[in-house]
Short mmCIF file of the C-alpha atoms (twelve columns), coordinates in Angstrom:
data_MODEL
# 
_entry.id   MODEL 
# 
loop_
_atom_site.group_PDB 
_atom_site.id 
_atom_site.type_symbol 
_atom_site.label_atom_id 
_atom_site.label_alt_id 
_atom_site.label_comp_id 
_atom_site.label_asym_id 
_atom_site.label_seq_id 
_atom_site.Cartn_x 
_atom_site.Cartn_y 
_atom_site.Cartn_z 
_atom_site.pdbx_PDB_model_num 
ATOM 1   C CA . MET A 1   69.159  83.020  78.952  1 
ATOM 2   C CA . GLU A 2   69.922  84.108  75.426  1 
ATOM 3   C CA . MET A 3   73.632  83.886  74.637  1 
ATOM 4   C CA . MET A 4   75.467  87.139  73.954  1 
ATOM 5   C CA . GLN A 5   78.970  87.830  72.698  1 
ATOM 6   C CA . LYS A 6   80.918  90.067  75.061  1 
ATOM 7   C CA . SER A 7   84.064  91.336  73.384  1 
ATOM 8   C CA . LEU A 8   84.457  94.308  75.746  1 
ATOM 9   C CA . LEU A 9   85.317  94.117  79.432  1 
ATOM 10  C CA . VAL A 10  84.809  97.264  81.484  1 
ATOM 11  C CA . VAL A 11  85.287  98.107  85.139  1 
ATOM 12  C CA . PHE A 12  83.277  100.502 87.279  1 
ATOM 13  C CA . LEU A 13  85.104  102.316 90.071  1 
ATOM 14  C CA . VAL A 14  82.750  103.815 92.625  1 
ATOM 15  C CA . LEU A 15  83.646  106.513 95.143  1 
ATOM 16  C CA . LEU A 16  81.570  106.313 98.303  1 
ATOM 17  C CA . ILE A 17  80.660  109.784 99.519  1 
ATOM 18  C CA . GLY A 18  79.694  108.893 103.046 1 
ATOM 19  C CA . CYS A 19  77.911  106.436 105.273 1 
ATOM 20  C CA . ASN A 20  75.323  106.544 107.994 1 
ATOM 21  C CA . GLY A 21  76.986  106.104 111.366 1 
ATOM 22  C CA . GLU A 22  73.791  104.646 112.754 1 
ATOM 23  C CA . GLN A 23  74.354  101.515 110.642 1 
ATOM 24  C CA . SER A 24  77.388  100.567 112.708 1 
ATOM 25  C CA . LYS A 25  75.336  100.087 115.853 1 
ATOM 26  C CA . LYS A 26  74.729  96.518  116.951 1 
ATOM 27  C CA . GLN A 27  71.209  95.336  116.099 1 
ATOM 28  C CA . SER A 28  69.367  92.638  117.975 1 
ATOM 29  C CA . PRO A 29  68.647  89.371  116.097 1 
ATOM 30  C CA . ASP A 30  64.884  90.020  115.990 1 
ATOM 31  C CA . LYS A 31  65.538  93.003  113.717 1 
ATOM 32  C CA . GLN A 32  67.173  90.641  111.224 1 
ATOM 33  C CA . ASP A 33  63.991  88.683  110.504 1 
ATOM 34  C CA . VAL A 34  63.831  88.831  106.703 1 
ATOM 35  C CA . THR A 35  60.091  88.116  106.755 1 
ATOM 36  C CA . GLN A 36  59.704  91.782  107.683 1 
ATOM 37  C CA . LEU A 37  60.575  92.575  104.077 1 
ATOM 38  C CA . LEU A 38  57.584  90.514  102.942 1 
ATOM 39  C CA . ASP A 39  55.194  91.879  105.554 1 
ATOM 40  C CA . ASP A 40  56.133  95.536  105.265 1 
ATOM 41  C CA . SER A 41  56.874  96.974  101.826 1 
ATOM 42  C CA . ASP A 42  58.148  100.159 103.487 1 
ATOM 43  C CA . ALA A 43  61.151  98.136  104.665 1 
ATOM 44  C CA . PHE A 44  62.454  98.285  101.078 1 
ATOM 45  C CA . SER A 45  64.281  101.349 99.847  1 
ATOM 46  C CA . ASN A 46  62.646  103.418 97.144  1 
ATOM 47  C CA . PHE A 47  65.357  102.776 94.587  1 
ATOM 48  C CA . SER A 48  64.205  105.476 92.191  1 
ATOM 49  C CA . SER A 49  64.763  108.095 94.901  1 
ATOM 50  C CA . LEU A 50  68.331  107.056 95.756  1 
ATOM 51  C CA . SER A 51  71.130  109.385 94.713  1 
ATOM 52  C CA . LEU A 52  73.603  108.219 92.087  1 
ATOM 53  C CA . ILE A 53  77.173  107.817 93.307  1 
ATOM 54  C CA . PRO A 54  79.773  109.534 91.082  1 
ATOM 55  C CA . SER A 55  81.613  106.963 88.981  1 
ATOM 56  C CA . GLN A 56  83.704  106.547 85.842  1 
ATOM 57  C CA . THR A 57  83.619  103.683 83.339  1 
ATOM 58  C CA . SER A 58  86.967  102.503 81.935  1 
ATOM 59  C CA . THR A 59  87.871  99.809  79.425  1 
ATOM 60  C CA . VAL A 60  90.022  96.954  80.718  1 
ATOM 61  C CA . TYR A 61  90.127  94.845  77.569  1 
ATOM 62  C CA . ARG A 62  88.748  95.042  74.039  1 
ATOM 63  C CA . ALA A 63  88.948  91.849  71.975  1 
ATOM 64  C CA . ASN A 64  90.474  91.871  68.521  1 
ATOM 65  C CA . GLU A 65  88.325  90.513  65.732  1 
ATOM 66  C CA . GLY A 66  88.333  86.715  65.833  1 
ATOM 67  C CA . GLU A 67  89.987  86.520  69.269  1 
ATOM 68  C CA . TRP A 68  88.354  85.860  72.637  1 
ATOM 69  C CA . GLN A 69  84.972  87.308  71.729  1 
ATOM 70  C CA . PHE A 70  83.252  86.202  74.937  1 
ATOM 71  C CA . ASN A 71  84.546  87.739  78.173  1 
ATOM 72  C CA . LEU A 72  82.782  87.141  81.471  1 
ATOM 73  C CA . HIS A 73  83.218  86.266  85.191  1 
ATOM 74  C CA . SER A 74  85.173  89.423  86.010  1 
ATOM 75  C CA . TYR A 75  86.732  90.057  89.443  1 
ATOM 76  C CA . LEU A 76  88.497  93.173  90.707  1 
ATOM 77  C CA . VAL A 77  90.732  93.634  93.784  1 
ATOM 78  C CA . ARG A 78  93.415  95.964  95.116  1 
ATOM 79  C CA . TYR A 79  96.819  94.426  95.903  1 
ATOM 80  C CA . GLU A 80  100.344 95.895  96.190  1 
ATOM 81  C CA . ASN A 81  99.158  99.377  95.191  1 
ATOM 82  C CA . LYS A 82  97.556  98.084  91.992  1 
ATOM 83  C CA . PHE A 83  94.132  97.121  90.776  1 
ATOM 84  C CA . TRP A 84  94.002  93.525  89.545  1 
ATOM 85  C CA . ALA A 85  91.258  92.239  87.244  1 
ATOM 86  C CA . MET A 86  90.706  88.640  86.128  1 
ATOM 87  C CA . TRP A 87  88.109  87.141  83.812  1 
ATOM 88  C CA . SER A 88  87.259  84.170  81.580  1 
ATOM 89  C CA . SER A 89  87.847  84.548  77.833  1 
ATOM 90  C CA . GLY A 90  86.212  82.225  75.322  1 
ATOM 91  C CA . PRO A 91  86.460  82.157  71.517  1 
ATOM 92  C CA . VAL A 92  82.725  82.674  70.956  1 
ATOM 93  C CA . ASN A 93  80.459  81.434  73.779  1 
ATOM 94  C CA . GLU A 94  80.465  81.160  77.564  1 
ATOM 95  C CA . SER A 95  80.463  77.356  77.388  1 
ATOM 96  C CA . ASP A 96  83.415  77.028  74.967  1 
ATOM 97  C CA . ARG A 97  85.784  74.438  76.393  1 
ATOM 98  C CA . ASP A 98  89.013  76.086  75.242  1 
ATOM 99  C CA . GLN A 99  88.708  79.234  77.361  1 
ATOM 100 C CA . VAL A 100 91.663  80.966  79.004  1 
ATOM 101 C CA . ILE A 101 91.827  82.981  82.214  1 
ATOM 102 C CA . HIS A 102 93.103  86.504  81.611  1 
ATOM 103 C CA . TYR A 103 94.314  89.081  84.116  1 
ATOM 104 C CA . ALA A 104 95.392  92.712  83.856  1 
ATOM 105 C CA . THR A 105 96.706  95.344  86.266  1 
ATOM 106 C CA . SER A 106 96.352  99.102  86.655  1 
ATOM 107 C CA . THR A 107 97.828  101.686 89.000  1 
ATOM 108 C CA . ASP A 108 94.839  104.035 88.807  1 
ATOM 109 C CA . GLY A 109 91.937  101.759 87.821  1 
ATOM 110 C CA . HIS A 110 91.425  103.530 84.501  1 
ATOM 111 C CA . HIS A 111 94.522  102.806 82.434  1 
ATOM 112 C CA . TRP A 112 95.191  99.077  82.121  1 
ATOM 113 C CA . ASP A 113 98.240  97.102  81.039  1 
ATOM 114 C CA . PRO A 114 97.762  94.563  78.223  1 
ATOM 115 C CA . PRO A 115 96.178  91.345  79.549  1 
ATOM 116 C CA . GLU A 116 98.209  88.232  80.237  1 
ATOM 117 C CA . VAL A 117 97.177  84.631  80.874  1 
ATOM 118 C CA . ILE A 118 96.891  83.006  84.317  1 
ATOM 119 C CA . THR A 119 96.122  79.605  82.782  1 
ATOM 120 C CA . ASP A 120 94.611  78.021  79.726  1 
ATOM 121 C CA . SER A 121 92.389  74.927  79.681  1 
ATOM 122 C CA . PRO A 122 93.984  71.679  80.890  1 
ATOM 123 C CA . VAL A 123 93.389  68.587  78.782  1 
ATOM 124 C CA . ALA A 124 90.208  66.734  79.792  1 
ATOM 125 C CA . THR A 125 89.756  62.959  80.053  1 
ATOM 126 C CA . ASP A 126 88.565  62.818  76.436  1 
ATOM 127 C CA . GLY A 127 91.789  64.412  75.192  1 
ATOM 128 C CA . LYS A 128 90.131  67.725  74.358  1 
ATOM 129 C CA . PRO A 129 90.522  71.011  76.270  1 
ATOM 130 C CA . GLY A 130 88.506  71.218  79.456  1 
ATOM 131 C CA . LEU A 131 86.684  74.326  80.673  1 
ATOM 132 C CA . VAL A 132 88.242  76.882  83.030  1 
ATOM 133 C CA . VAL A 133 86.275  79.639  84.748  1 
ATOM 134 C CA . ALA A 134 87.642  82.653  86.652  1 
ATOM 135 C CA . ARG A 135 86.716  82.502  90.356  1 
ATOM 136 C CA . GLY A 136 88.467  85.480  91.927  1 
ATOM 137 C CA . PHE A 137 91.530  86.668  93.862  1 
ATOM 138 C CA . TYR A 138 92.267  86.516  97.562  1 
ATOM 139 C CA . GLU A 139 95.171  87.290  99.898  1 
ATOM 140 C CA . LEU A 140 96.292  85.015  102.756 1 
ATOM 141 C CA . ASP A 141 99.269  85.639  105.063 1 
ATOM 142 C CA . GLY A 142 100.769 88.051  102.563 1 
ATOM 143 C CA . ASN A 143 100.417 85.613  99.670  1 
ATOM 144 C CA . PHE A 144 98.250  86.462  96.655  1 
ATOM 145 C CA . PHE A 145 96.139  83.770  94.993  1 
ATOM 146 C CA . ALA A 146 93.879  83.399  91.962  1 
ATOM 147 C CA . LEU A 147 91.138  80.754  91.985  1 
ATOM 148 C CA . VAL A 148 90.034  78.990  88.799  1 
ATOM 149 C CA . GLY A 149 87.144  76.558  88.422  1 
ATOM 150 C CA . TYR A 150 87.738  73.546  86.180  1 
ATOM 151 C CA . MET A 151 85.473  70.895  84.664  1 
ATOM 152 C CA . ASP A 152 85.966  68.356  81.891  1 
ATOM 153 C CA . SER A 153 82.932  69.615  80.017  1 
ATOM 154 C CA . ILE A 154 79.679  71.491  80.298  1 
ATOM 155 C CA . ILE A 155 76.590  70.601  78.274  1 
ATOM 156 C CA . GLY A 156 75.264  73.976  77.191  1 
ATOM 157 C CA . LEU A 157 73.745  76.422  79.638  1 
ATOM 158 C CA . GLY A 158 70.131  75.250  79.477  1 
ATOM 159 C CA . PRO A 159 68.207  72.297  80.990  1 
ATOM 160 C CA . GLU A 160 70.780  69.748  79.758  1 
ATOM 161 C CA . VAL A 161 73.405  70.901  82.234  1 
ATOM 162 C CA . TYR A 162 71.023  70.066  85.092  1 
ATOM 163 C CA . LYS A 163 70.531  66.542  83.789  1 
ATOM 164 C CA . ARG A 164 74.190  65.695  83.298  1 
ATOM 165 C CA . GLY A 165 76.044  68.029  85.635  1 
ATOM 166 C CA . TRP A 166 79.596  69.312  85.670  1 
ATOM 167 C CA . GLU A 167 82.098  66.523  85.084  1 
ATOM 168 C CA . ASN A 168 85.315  66.258  87.117  1 
ATOM 169 C CA . LEU A 169 84.640  69.558  88.862  1 
ATOM 170 C CA . LYS A 170 87.434  71.065  90.960  1 
ATOM 171 C CA . LEU A 171 88.747  74.404  92.167  1 
ATOM 172 C CA . LEU A 172 92.339  75.177  91.164  1 
ATOM 173 C CA . ARG A 173 94.658  77.645  92.873  1 
ATOM 174 C CA . PHE A 174 97.471  79.781  91.428  1 
ATOM 175 C CA . GLU A 175 99.929  81.849  93.468  1 
ATOM 176 C CA . TRP A 176 101.611 85.090  92.367  1 
ATOM 177 C CA . ASP A 177 105.394 84.992  92.926  1 
ATOM 178 C CA . GLY A 178 105.985 88.608  91.954  1 
ATOM 179 C CA . LYS A 179 106.527 87.860  88.275  1 
ATOM 180 C CA . THR A 180 104.156 85.092  87.207  1 
ATOM 181 C CA . TRP A 181 101.410 82.749  88.400  1 
ATOM 182 C CA . ILE A 182 102.540 79.423  89.887  1 
ATOM 183 C CA . ASP A 183 100.167 76.451  89.595  1 
ATOM 184 C CA . ARG A 184 99.508  75.191  93.143  1 
ATOM 185 C CA . GLY A 185 97.219  72.384  91.984  1 
ATOM 186 C CA . VAL A 186 93.763  71.432  93.220  1 
ATOM 187 C CA . PHE A 187 92.502  73.597  96.077  1 
ATOM 188 C CA . LEU A 188 89.133  71.867  96.622  1 
ATOM 189 C CA . GLU A 189 87.487  68.896  94.888  1 
ATOM 190 C CA . ASP A 190 83.916  68.962  93.517  1 
ATOM 191 C CA . PHE A 191 83.782  72.676  94.211  1 
ATOM 192 C CA . LEU A 192 82.673  75.735  92.241  1 
ATOM 193 C CA . ASN A 193 82.580  78.992  94.178  1 
ATOM 194 C CA . ASN A 194 81.208  82.322  93.025  1 
ATOM 195 C CA . TYR A 195 83.419  84.550  95.131  1 
ATOM 196 C CA . PRO A 196 86.756  83.901  96.868  1 
ATOM 197 C CA . PRO A 197 86.952  83.299  100.631 1 
ATOM 198 C CA . LEU A 198 86.733  86.100  103.157 1 
ATOM 199 C CA . PRO A 199 87.167  85.888  106.932 1 
ATOM 200 C CA . ILE A 200 84.370  85.648  109.434 1 
ATOM 201 C CA . ARG A 201 86.045  85.941  112.831 1 
ATOM 202 C CA . ASP A 202 88.634  83.117  112.953 1 
ATOM 203 C CA . ARG A 203 87.441  81.195  109.863 1 
ATOM 204 C CA . LEU A 204 87.200  81.644  106.095 1 
ATOM 205 C CA . PHE A 205 83.774  81.608  104.453 1 
ATOM 206 C CA . MET A 206 82.693  80.795  100.892 1 
ATOM 207 C CA . THR A 207 79.730  79.437  98.992  1 
ATOM 208 C CA . ARG A 208 79.940  76.323  96.843  1 
ATOM 209 C CA . ARG A 209 78.036  74.402  94.183  1 
ATOM 210 C CA . ASP A 210 78.749  70.730  93.563  1 
ATOM 211 C CA . GLY A 211 79.112  69.031  90.190  1 
ATOM 212 C CA . ALA A 212 76.327  66.456  90.329  1 
ATOM 213 C CA . GLN A 213 73.334  68.513  91.495  1 
ATOM 214 C CA . ARG A 214 74.602  72.132  91.339  1 
ATOM 215 C CA . LYS A 215 73.142  72.646  94.814  1 
ATOM 216 C CA . VAL A 216 74.354  75.582  96.907  1 
ATOM 217 C CA . TYR A 217 76.338  75.035  100.092 1 
ATOM 218 C CA . THR A 218 78.019  77.336  102.573 1 
ATOM 219 C CA . VAL A 219 81.558  76.311  103.493 1 
ATOM 220 C CA . LEU A 220 83.683  77.301  106.486 1 
ATOM 221 C CA . SER A 221 87.353  76.556  107.036 1 
ATOM 222 C CA . ASN A 222 88.655  75.300  110.356 1 
ATOM 223 C CA . THR A 223 91.032  78.272  110.681 1 
ATOM 224 C CA . LEU A 224 92.042  81.370  108.754 1 
ATOM 225 C CA . LYS A 225 94.643  79.168  107.030 1 
ATOM 226 C CA . GLY A 226 91.850  77.494  105.040 1 
ATOM 227 C CA . GLU A 227 93.260  73.981  105.427 1 
ATOM 228 C CA . LYS A 228 90.035  72.046  106.139 1 
ATOM 229 C CA . TRP A 229 86.522  72.973  105.080 1 
ATOM 230 C CA . THR A 230 83.054  72.038  106.343 1 
ATOM 231 C CA . SER A 231 80.236  72.152  103.778 1 
ATOM 232 C CA . THR A 232 76.588  72.715  104.756 1 
ATOM 233 C CA . PRO A 233 73.703  72.469  102.236 1 
ATOM 234 C CA . LEU A 234 71.544  75.555  102.012 1 
ATOM 235 C CA . PRO A 235 67.887  74.905  102.950 1 
ATOM 236 C CA . GLU A 236 65.594  75.076  99.925  1 
ATOM 237 C CA . GLU A 237 61.888  75.732  99.739  1 
ATOM 238 C CA . SER A 238 61.407  72.956  97.199  1 
ATOM 239 C CA . ASP A 239 63.338  70.558  95.013  1 
ATOM 240 C CA . LEU A 240 62.521  72.850  92.100  1 
ATOM 241 C CA . ALA A 241 64.443  75.776  93.563  1 
ATOM 242 C CA . ARG A 242 67.777  76.221  91.808  1 
ATOM 243 C CA . MET A 243 69.700  78.687  93.892  1 
ATOM 244 C CA . SER A 244 72.406  80.200  91.730  1 
ATOM 245 C CA . GLU A 245 75.178  82.774  91.742  1 
ATOM 246 C CA . PRO A 246 75.102  83.627  95.448  1 
ATOM 247 C CA . THR A 247 76.549  86.908  96.634  1 
ATOM 248 C CA . TRP A 248 77.163  87.547  100.296 1 
ATOM 249 C CA . TYR A 249 78.198  90.202  102.747 1 
ATOM 250 C CA . ILE A 250 78.582  90.713  106.477 1 
ATOM 251 C CA . GLY A 251 76.479  93.526  107.882 1 
ATOM 252 C CA . PRO A 252 77.755  96.008  110.482 1 
ATOM 253 C CA . ASP A 253 75.874  93.919  113.057 1 
ATOM 254 C CA . GLU A 254 77.954  90.842  112.053 1 
ATOM 255 C CA . VAL A 255 74.953  89.078  110.507 1 
ATOM 256 C CA . VAL A 256 75.861  87.126  107.332 1 
ATOM 257 C CA . HIS A 257 73.566  87.761  104.351 1 
ATOM 258 C CA . LEU A 258 73.283  85.568  101.235 1 
ATOM 259 C CA . ILE A 259 71.485  86.785  98.105  1 
ATOM 260 C CA . PHE A 260 70.612  84.378  95.254  1 
ATOM 261 C CA . ARG A 261 68.890  84.391  91.931  1 
ATOM 262 C CA . ASP A 262 66.598  81.489  91.091  1 
ATOM 263 C CA . LYS A 263 67.428  79.570  87.918  1 
ATOM 264 C CA . ALA A 264 63.966  78.031  87.915  1 
ATOM 265 C CA . ARG A 265 62.997  81.486  86.604  1 
ATOM 266 C CA . GLU A 266 60.090  81.954  88.962  1 
ATOM 267 C CA . GLY A 267 60.854  85.666  89.177  1 
ATOM 268 C CA . PHE A 268 62.324  85.791  92.683  1 
ATOM 269 C CA . LEU A 269 65.500  86.793  94.426  1 
ATOM 270 C CA . TYR A 270 66.215  84.782  97.566  1 
ATOM 271 C CA . HIS A 271 67.694  86.107  100.804 1 
ATOM 272 C CA . SER A 272 69.104  83.906  103.575 1 
ATOM 273 C CA . ILE A 273 70.793  85.022  106.802 1 
ATOM 274 C CA . SER A 274 73.024  83.484  109.443 1 
ATOM 275 C CA . LEU A 275 73.162  84.725  113.041 1 
ATOM 276 C CA . ASP A 276 75.973  82.318  114.033 1 
ATOM 277 C CA . ASP A 277 78.892  83.503  111.864 1 
ATOM 278 C CA . GLY A 278 77.992  81.434  108.803 1 
ATOM 279 C CA . PHE A 279 77.334  78.070  110.453 1 
# 
């Protein structure tokens, strides 16, 4: 992918007008067979005919000249009657090692306070700054956390990163104490998520990539406390498939859906489902 400088971070707030009550009805597992999408093109929505939802675009952060020109990995949540945004800020490129993790808050989602720093880059084993990446907010038992991915270094964003991997990869956790972010240390070793954990029944669910192979796993905690995690590799069609940047949601029928893009650039999106609560 061609590198781009992103000096402007914006947020889109969408107002849902309504929903179809029929979607809340329990569906039988046979209706969740994703091969239907391949066999019957009518199963896809006609996207060009869908109505646009009213929305407003607002600026969260605009970089000053020469400062934090690359801004990416944005997350947005609602907590304590505020909107909270976090993102990675690099001097020039996404792979710059001396990034910082910014956050900002807003009462209405359109007017944002000046950004502040959750954390900068810890020193790597070579004495230089490592690389930190924003990984999202989540709330647990009334406590508010920010997750930050860390690695000693990353070798570009092309084929080289798949040969060498992500060195000393770990997921860090920071807790909001009402005034500032407290470093709670390493949350999970050899772990890079794309989105923070959310509950599925009595467990927490996330996706993970490891440092050596960048393979995708699903991970489930033993309880809603998130103290112990079980990691399961995602089945792949071939060794060439590079599942990346998974997004996931739970349907009204309680089926778990995972959507991936393929970094092998074969022109596909991948869809995987779980009928057993993410196991």
